[in-house]
C-alpha positions in Angstrom: 11.9 -11.0 12.7 12.2 -7.3 11.9 8.7 -5.8 11.7 10.0 -2.3 10.9 11.1 -3.4 7.4 7.9 -5.2 6.7 5.8 -2.3 7.8 7.9 0.1 5.7 7.4 -2.2 2.7 3.6 -2.4 3.2 3.5 1.4 3.7 4.7 1.8 0.1 1.7 -0.2 -1.2 -0.6 1.8 1.0 0.6 5.0 -0.6 0.2 3.6 -4.1 -3.3 2.4 -3.4 -4.3 5.7 -1.8 -3.0 7.7 -4.8 -5.0 5.5 -7.2 -8.2 5.9 -5.2 -7.6 9.7 -5.0 -7.1 10.0 -8.7 -10.3 7.9 -9.3 -12.3 10.2 -6.9 -11.1 13.3 -8.8 -12.1 11.8 -12.1 -15.5 10.9 -10.8 -16.0 14.4 -9.4 -15.0 16.1 -12.7 -17.2 13.8 -14.8 -20.2 14.3 -12.4 -19.8 18.1 -12.6 -19.6 18.1 -16.4 -22.6 15.9 -17.1 -24.7 17.1 -14.1 -25.3 13.5 -13.0 -23.7 11.5 -10.2 -21.4 8.8 -11.4 -20.7 5.8 -9.2 -17.1 4.6 -8.6 -18.0 1.2 -10.0 -18.8 2.8 -13.4 -15.3 4.1 -13.8 -12.1 2.2 -14.5 -8.7 3.8 -15.1 -6.0 1.8 -16.9 -2.9 2.9 -18.8 -4.1 6.5 -19.1 -7.5 5.6 -20.4 -10.7 6.2 -18.5 -13.3 3.5 -19.2 -17.0 4.3 -18.6 -19.1 1.3 -17.7 -22.8 2.0 -17.5 -25.8 2.8 -19.6 -25.4 4.0 -23.2 -26.9 7.3 -22.1 -24.2 7.9 -19.5 -21.4 6.9 -21.9 -22.8 9.2 -24.6 -23.1 12.1 -22.2 -19.5 11.6 -21.1 -18.3 11.4 -24.7 -20.1 14.6 -25.6 -18.1 16.4 -22.9 -14.9 14.4 -23.4 -12.6 17.2 -24.4 -13.6 19.5 -21.5 -13.2 16.6 -19.0 -9.7 15.7 -20.3 -8.6 19.4 -20.1 -9.8 19.7 -16.5 -8.2 16.4 -15.6 -4.9 17.5 -17.0 -5.1 20.8 -15.0 -6.0 19.1 -11.7 -3.8 16.0 -12.0 -0.8 17.0 -14.2 1.4 14.1 -13.1 -1.1 11.6 -14.6 -1.3 11.4 -18.4 -4.9 10.9 -19.4 -5.0 9.9 -23.0 -8.7 9.1 -23.8 -12.1 8.4 -22.4 -13.8 5.3 -23.7 
């Protein structure tokens, strides 16, 4: 059995997962800076260019108030990911 091809195959998935986690960490950092509150990684979901905020209504409203600035900063820091909306 050729373990080099298997490890190469698994390495591709490792890179993809790392990139998704890195993008999520950047989104959390920018949102936390804008609303001056720490946001937990379990409160943020990213799917198909949409950032979904899961948490208290106060947190969601605070994020939506600063939505435009957050999207602008995200587009500057991560130009290869197309963020469409924050919900």
